[in-house]
N, C-alpha and C positions, 0 to 999 in steps of 0.2 A: 591422766588429768592434764588439762591445758594449763599454761602458765597463768592465765587469768583465774582459773579455778583454784590453783595453788595459792595465789595472792588473796583471793576472797576467803579461803579456808584459814589462812594465817590471821587475817583480821578478825574472823569469827573466834578463833582460838584465843586471841588476845582479849576480846571483849567479854568472853565467857570465862576467861582465866583457866583455860584448859591447857595446862603446861605440857602434858604428854603429847597432845596433838601438835602443839607448837614445836616441840622438840623434834618430832618426826618431819615437820615441814622445813626446818632450818638445817642447812648443811653444817657439818662439823666446822668448816672453815668460815662460817658466817661472820660478816663484819657489819656493824651498825654505825652510821654517822648521822649526827644532827648538829644544830648549832650548840647543843649542850654536851655532846658526846663525840669524840674524835676517833673514829675507827676502833670502836670497842669490839671485843670478841663475844662469842655466843654466851659464855659464862657471865660476863659483865652485863650483857643485855638482859639476861634473865634476872639478875640481881637488881639492876637499876631501873630498867624501863618496863619490863613486862608486868610488874605488880601495880601499875599506875591506872588501870582501867576503872577503878572505883571512883575516880574523880569526875567521871562523865555523867551527865544527865541523859544526853543523847549523842549518837555518833552515826552519821549517815555518809555512805560512800556516794559521791556525786558523779565521778567519772572513773572508769577503769579502762585504760587504753593500752593495748599491747603494741610493742614496736615490731619491726621486722626481725629484730635480733632476740636476745634473751630478756629484754627489759619490759617492765610494765609500769606505766605512770598511773598513780592514783591521786585523785583530789577528794578530800573528805571535809565535812563540816561537823563540828561538835560543839556542844554546850557543856560548860563546866558547872559543877555544883555551886561554884562561887558566882555564877551568873554570866560570865563572859561567853560569847559565841565566836568561834574562830574557824578558819580554813587552813589546811596544810596540804602540801603536795609531797608525795614520796615517789622515788624511783626504786623499784625492786628488781633485782636480777634473779632469774629463775633458770637453773640448769638441772636437767634430769629430775624434774618434779620437786626440787628443793630450792629454797631461797638461799642464795650465797651472799647477797649484799642488799642492804637497805640504806638509802640516803634520804633524809627527811629535810624538807625545806619549809620552815615555819612561815605561815601567812599572817595576815593581820586580823584584827577584830572585824567581824561581820556586823553590819548595822542594819 
């Protein structure tokens, strides 16, 4: 599987809340960072972040761009049930078909 395929599969597992698939895609040493979470481990990610997909009305991946190294940049747009529409960018590191790190950069409201 390519690193882009791995990243797309991870987003799909999150949106469908397929924890088993996500667990297979995340390395044991996985680290997640966002403006709300500072280098949390895989266990904390599954407790805090993974169960949040139900807050979306829609979620669309706009760009999935691999680098020459292990990283993939993703820009996505989503609409919340509360009505807000936003864009975020993530940088995911993929090694040996597993995601080792995700860094989330929150964007602003889309008008």
